[in-house]
C-alpha positions in Angstrom: -9.2 -13.3 -1.8 -12.4 -15.1 -2.5 -13.4 -17.2 -5.4 -13.5 -20.8 -6.6 -10.4 -22.9 -6.2 -9.6 -22.5 -9.8 -9.9 -18.7 -9.6 -7.7 -18.6 -6.5 -5.1 -20.7 -8.2 -5.1 -18.3 -11.2 -4.8 -15.3 -8.9 -1.9 -16.9 -7.0 -0.2 -17.6 -10.3 -0.7 -14.0 -11.4 0.9 -12.8 -8.1 3.8 -15.1 -8.6 4.3 -13.9 -12.2 4.2 -10.3 -10.9 7.1 -11.1 -8.6 5.4 -11.9 -5.3 6.9 -14.9 -3.5 5.1 -14.8 -0.2 1.4 -15.2 0.6 -0.2 -15.2 4.1 -3.5 -17.0 4.7 -5.5 -16.5 7.9 -7.2 -19.7 9.1 -9.8 -19.0 11.7 -9.7 -20.9 15.0 -12.4 -23.6 15.0 -12.6 -23.8 11.2 -10.5 -26.8 10.2 -12.3 -27.1 6.9 -10.6 -23.8 5.9 -7.2 -25.4 6.2 -8.2 -28.3 4.1 -9.7 -26.0 1.5 -6.6 -23.9 1.2 -4.4 -27.0 1.1 -6.4 -28.1 -2.0 -5.8 -24.7 -3.6 -2.0 -24.8 -2.9 -1.7 -28.4 -4.0 -2.1 -27.4 -7.6 -0.1 -24.1 -7.5 
């Protein structure tokens, strides 16, 4: 998935509402900022 943090949150909420309860996120080696960005997304979910 790509999008702004708000868009990603909305998509995650839609998946949850559709019955999905697991989501896998691939964090690339050497990209610690990706982990922080995803942590921000999930903090508000």
